[in-house]
C-alpha positions in Angstrom: 9.0 -8.0 -3.7 12.1 -10.1 -3.3 12.5 -11.3 0.2 15.8 -10.4 1.9 16.9 -10.2 5.6 16.1 -7.1 7.6 18.5 -5.5 10.0 17.5 -3.6 13.2 16.4 0.0 12.9 16.0 2.7 15.5 12.4 3.4 16.5 10.5 6.4 15.0 7.6 8.2 16.4 5.1 8.7 13.5 2.6 11.4 13.2 -0.3 11.9 10.8 0.1 13.4 7.4 0.8 17.1 6.9 -1.8 19.4 5.5 -0.2 19.4 2.0 -2.4 17.5 -0.4 -2.3 16.7 -4.1 -4.9 18.1 -6.6 -6.5 14.6 -6.7 -7.1 14.7 -3.0 -9.0 18.0 -3.3 -11.1 16.7 -6.1 -12.5 13.8 -4.1 -12.0 11.4 -7.0 -9.5 8.5 -7.3 -6.3 10.0 -8.7 -6.2 8.3 -12.1 -8.2 10.6 -14.3 -5.2 11.9 -16.3 -4.8 8.6 -18.2 -7.3 7.4 -20.9 -6.6 3.8 -20.2 -5.6 4.0 -16.5 -7.5 2.7 -13.4 -11.0 4.2 -12.8 -11.1 7.7 -11.4 -14.6 7.1 -9.9 -14.8 8.2 -6.2 -15.9 4.7 -5.3 -12.8 3.1 -6.7 -9.9 2.0 -4.5 -7.1 -0.2 -5.9 -6.6 -3.4 -3.9 -4.1 -5.6 -5.9 -2.3 -8.9 -5.7 1.3 -9.4 -6.7 2.4 -11.7 -9.6 -0.3 -14.3 -9.6 -1.6 -16.8 -12.1 -4.6 -15.4 -14.0 -6.3 -18.8 -13.5 -7.0 -17.7 -9.9 -8.3 -14.2 -10.8 -11.9 -15.2 -10.0 -11.0 -16.4 -6.6 -9.1 -13.2 -5.8 -12.0 -11.1 -7.1 -14.3 -12.9 -4.7 -11.8 -11.8 -1.9 -12.2 -8.1 -2.9 -9.1 -7.9 -5.1 -9.7 -5.7 -8.1 -6.3 -5.5 -9.8 -3.4 -7.7 -10.7 0.1 -6.3 -10.6 2.8 -8.2 -12.5 2.5 -11.3 -14.7 5.1 -14.1 -14.6 7.1 -13.9 -17.9 4.3 -11.9 -19.3 2.0 -10.5 -20.4 1.2 -13.3 -22.8 -1.9 -13.6 -25.0 -3.1 -16.4 -22.8 -2.7 -14.5 -19.6 -4.5 -11.4 -20.9 -7.4 -13.6 -22.3 -7.8 -15.3 -18.9 -7.8 -11.9 -17.1 -10.4 -10.6 -19.5 -12.7 -13.6 -18.9 -12.4 -12.9 -15.1 -12.9 -9.1 -15.5 -9.6 -8.5 -13.7 -7.5 -5.5 -14.8 -3.7 -5.7 -14.7 -0.6 -3.6 -14.5 2.1 -5.4 -16.4 5.3 -5.1 -18.3 5.3 -3.1 -21.5 6.5 -5.9 -23.7 5.6 -6.7 -27.3 2.3 -8.5 -26.4 1.3 -5.7 -24.0 1.9 -3.0 -26.7 -0.3 -5.0 -29.1 -3.1 -4.5 -26.6 -2.6 -0.7 -26.4 -6.3 -0.1 -26.8 -7.4 -3.0 -24.5 -8.9 -1.8 -21.3 -7.8 -4.9 -19.4 -4.3 -3.3 -19.1 -4.6 -0.2 -16.8 -0.9 0.5 -16.2 2.7 -0.5 -17.0 5.1 -2.0 -14.5 8.5 -0.3 -14.2 10.6 -3.0 -12.6 10.7 -4.2 -9.0 13.1 -3.1 -6.3 15.6 -1.3 -8.4 16.9 0.3 -5.2 18.2 -3.0 -4.0 21.5 -4.5 -4.9 21.2 -6.1 -8.4 22.5 -9.6 -9.3 25.7 -9.9 -11.3 26.0 -12.8 -13.8 28.9 -14.5 -15.5 28.6 -13.6 -19.2 29.9 -17.0 -20.3 27.8 -19.3 -18.1 24.9 -17.0 -17.3 25.1 -18.0 -13.6 24.9 -15.4 -10.9 28.2 -14.6 -9.3 27.3 -12.0 -6.7 25.6 -8.7 -6.1 26.3 -5.3 -7.6 25.0 -1.8 -7.0 21.4 -0.8 -7.2 20.0 0.6 -10.5 21.1 4.2 -10.7 18.1 6.5 -10.0 18.8 8.5 -13.2 18.5 5.3 -15.2 15.0 4.7 -13.7 14.0 8.2 -14.7 15.4 7.8 -18.2 13.5 4.5 -18.7 10.3 6.0 -17.3 10.4 8.7 -20.0 10.9 6.0 -22.7 7.9 4.0 -21.3 5.8 7.1 -21.1 6.6 8.1 -24.7 5.7 4.7 -26.0 2.3 4.8 -24.3 1.2 8.0 -22.4 -2.3 6.7 -22.0 -1.5 4.6 -18.9 0.3 5.3 -15.6 3.6 3.7 -14.8 4.1 1.9 -11.5 7.4 1.7 -9.8 7.8 -0.6 -6.8 10.7 0.1 -4.4 12.2 -2.1 -1.7 12.3 -2.0 2.1 15.1 0.6 2.1 12.3 3.2 1.8 11.5 2.5 5.5 14.5 0.6 6.9 17.5 2.8 7.3 19.7 -0.1 8.4 18.9 -2.2 5.4 22.1 -3.7 4.0 20.6 -5.0 0.8 20.9 -1.8 -1.2 24.4 -2.4 -2.4 27.5 -0.2 -2.4 27.2 3.5 -2.8 23.4 3.7 -2.1 22.1 6.6 -0.1 18.7 7.7 1.3 18.6 10.8 -0.9 18.5 8.5 -4.0 14.8 8.1 -3.4 14.1 11.7 -4.2 15.2 10.8 -7.7 13.6 7.4 -7.9 10.1 8.8 -7.3 10.5 11.0 -10.4 10.7 7.8 -12.5 7.0 6.8 -12.3 3.4 8.0 -12.0 2.5 5.7 -9.1 5.1 4.8 -6.5 5.0 1.8 -4.2 7.2 0.0 -1.8 7.3 -3.3 0.1 8.3 -4.2 3.6 7.1 -7.3 5.6 7.8 -6.6 9.2 5.8 -9.3 10.9 7.3 -12.1 8.8 10.8 -10.7 9.3 10.3 -9.9 13.0 10.4 -6.0 12.9 8.0 -3.3 14.0 4.8 -2.8 12.1 5.3 0.9 11.9 7.9 0.4 9.1 4.8 0.2 6.8 3.4 3.7 7.6 6.9 5.1 7.9 7.6 4.2 4.3 4.3 5.5 3.1 4.9 8.8 4.8 8.3 9.1 3.3 7.1 8.4 -0.2 4.4 11.1 0.2 7.1 13.5 1.3 9.6 12.6 -1.4 7.0 12.8 -4.2 5.7 16.1 -2.7 2.2 14.7 -2.4 1.8 14.9 -6.1 1.8 11.1 -7.0 -0.4 8.3 -5.7 1.6 6.2 -3.2 0.8 2.5 -2.9 2.3 -0.1 -0.6 2.6 -3.8 -0.3 1.0 -5.8 2.5 2.1 -9.2 3.9 -0.3 -12.0 4.7 1.8 -15.2 4.5 4.9 -16.7 6.1 6.9 -15.5 3.1 10.5 -16.7 3.9 9.9 -17.8 7.5 8.9 -21.4 8.1 6.6 -20.5 11.1 6.2 -16.8 11.7 3.7 -14.8 9.8 1.4 -11.8 10.4 -1.9 -12.4 12.2 -5.1 -11.1 10.7 -5.1 -8.4 13.3 -1.6 -7.4 12.3 -2.5 -7.3 8.6 -5.5 -5.0 9.4 -3.2 -2.8 11.5 -0.7 -2.5 8.7 -3.4 -1.7 6.2 -5.0 1.1 8.2 -1.7 2.5 9.4 -0.8 2.8 5.7 -4.1 4.4 4.7 -4.0 6.9 7.6 -0.5 8.0 6.5 -1.4 8.5 2.9 -1.5 5.3 0.9 -3.8 5.3 -2.1 -3.5 1.7 -3.0 -2.7 -1.8 -1.6 -0.8 -4.7 -3.1 -1.0 -8.0 -1.2 2.1 -10.2 -1.4 0.6 -13.7 -1.1 3.6 -16.0 -1.9 5.1 -18.3 0.7 8.6 -19.8 0.2 8.9 -21.7 3.5 8.5 -24.5 4.5 7.7 -25.0 0.8 6.9 -22.8 -2.2 3.3 -21.7 -2.6 2.5 -19.0 -5.1 -1.1 -18.5 -3.8 -0.6 -19.2 -0.1 -3.4 -16.7 0.9 -6.0 -18.8 -1.0 -4.9 -21.9 1.0 -5.3 -20.1 4.4 -9.0 -20.0 5.3 -8.6 -17.9 8.4 -6.4 -15.2 6.7 -8.5 -15.3 3.5 -11.7 -14.6 5.4 -10.0 -11.8 7.3 -8.5 -10.2 4.2 -11.8 -10.5 2.4 -13.7 -8.7 5.2 -11.0 -6.0 5.3 -11.2 -5.5 1.6 -14.9 -5.2 1.6 -14.7 -2.6 4.3 -12.2 -0.5 2.3 -14.3 -0.7 -0.8 -17.4 0.5 1.1 -15.3 3.4 2.5 -13.7 4.2 -0.9 -15.6 7.5 -1.4 -14.5 8.6 2.1 -10.9 7.6 1.5 -10.9 9.5 -1.8 -12.3 12.6 -0.2 -9.9 15.3 1.1 -8.0 14.6 4.3 -8.7 17.5 6.7 -5.8 19.0 8.6 -6.6 20.6 12.0 -10.1 19.0 12.3 -9.2 16.3 14.8 -6.4 15.4 17.1 -5.8 12.5 19.4 -3.7 12.2 22.6 -2.5 8.9 23.8 -2.5 7.9 27.5 0.9 6.3 26.9 3.9 8.2 25.7 5.4 5.0 24.2 2.2 4.1 22.4 1.2 6.9 20.0 -2.1 6.9 18.1 -2.3 8.1 14.5 -5.6 9.7 13.2 -6.9 10.8 9.9 -10.1 13.0 9.5 -12.5 13.1 6.6 -15.9 14.6 6.0 -18.4 13.4 3.5 -22.2 13.7 3.1 -22.7 15.4 6.4 -20.7 12.9 8.4 -17.2 13.2 10.0 -15.0 10.2 9.8 -12.0 9.5 12.0 -9.7 6.6 11.2 -7.3 5.8 14.1 -4.6 3.2 14.7 -2.4 2.4 17.6 1.2 2.6 16.3 2.8 0.3 18.8 2.3 -3.2 20.3 1.0 -1.7 23.5 -2.4 -0.7 24.9 -3.4 2.9 25.2 -6.5 5.1 25.7 -7.1 7.8 23.1 -8.5 11.2 23.9 -10.1 12.7 20.7 -10.9 16.3 20.0 -12.9 17.1 16.9 -13.9 20.6 15.6 -17.1 21.5 13.9 -19.5 19.3 15.8 -22.6 20.1 17.8 -22.4 20.0 21.6 -23.9 16.5 21.6 -23.1 13.9 18.9 -22.5 10.2 18.6 -19.6 8.3 17.1 -20.5 5.0 15.5 -17.5 2.6 15.7 -17.7 1.0 12.2 -17.8 -2.8 12.2 -17.8 -3.1 16.0 -21.5 -2.7 16.8 -21.1 0.1 19.4 -21.4 3.9 19.7 -19.6 6.4 21.9 -21.1 9.7 23.1 -19.3 12.8 21.8 -19.7 15.8 24.1 -18.4 19.2 23.0 -16.3 17.5 20.3 -14.5 15.2 22.8 -14.6 11.4 23.3 -12.3 8.7 24.5 -11.7 5.1 23.5 -9.4 2.2 24.4 -6.9 0.7 21.9 -5.4 -2.7 22.2 -1.9 -3.3 20.8 -1.9 -2.1 17.2 -5.6 -1.5 17.6 -7.7 0.1 14.8 -11.0 2.0 15.3 -13.0 3.7 12.5 -15.5 6.3 13.6 -18.4 7.9 11.8 -19.8 10.9 13.7 -23.2 12.3 12.6 
């Protein structure tokens, strides 16, 4: 989650996920049943995490719909784990000596396998211990080797690897000498859950970097591993610019539509001054994130159900403003989750198979319905607009 400077990248037209799905997708359960002490595999569970936060704030994050901590500063320590247990907040943390003493403790639901090994790594003077520059990224083969060691030490929990923005940003200069895009095909073999971070609004780049990275990780992992992604909601390294609540919602749903199975909020702010828990001090953003998280939790059984290829398609009225769409069916209802992929308005024309001649699409959270005639309906999308439809 380190914050570095983005460079410009060429635009990419994104499409919805391919028909290839993992066995977990077909089961309709959350994809964590293979681990005795992993996250819940219940269909109603969807991981919404926060990155590297003080356990003292766990109850406040829980009230905002956060159900997982990822990373503990210089931990885990006994005090940190005790605080998380009191708050009922599970954690994915480093596999250190304290963590291994809690091998049978359900508060630990996964092991962290480093952060951004694909970025250039700091070089230190062995005499002074001070950083003298930047070296190459961690070799992908080393990540795989370390993963096997972590796995052998405790096979009862999944291992999470978080990668950097190079997953989505082909012009990123922060990967160090000798790095190449094909490295990621090996990196993804070094974990059970693969994640990545990119913060486009705070760094002034297109929001579609987020779904682009998700889609790539799904492809590189051959759809066989849960893909998570990080979400910005603070200024991070910019003294003024940050994502709006609407942009945060757009990034979240673009990621989910393209295959993300978990979210990790990055809530630090480094400018104009350091604030570890900046989200908690931003009432407008906190309210928006809380509402968004509650909606995702309510839709978790739908999100964990199979994604259906060929059931729905959407055509945009604007060639430069594509709309992405994901289709699900659960308990007799058809769900379409759609997002405008550009900062432009467009009208979407939807075609859905398997519906009666007359149906009605409820637009979730918006208090309106749209008639669906012969499987067709239309709707307007504002820039980066998101609409969630339930058709009965």
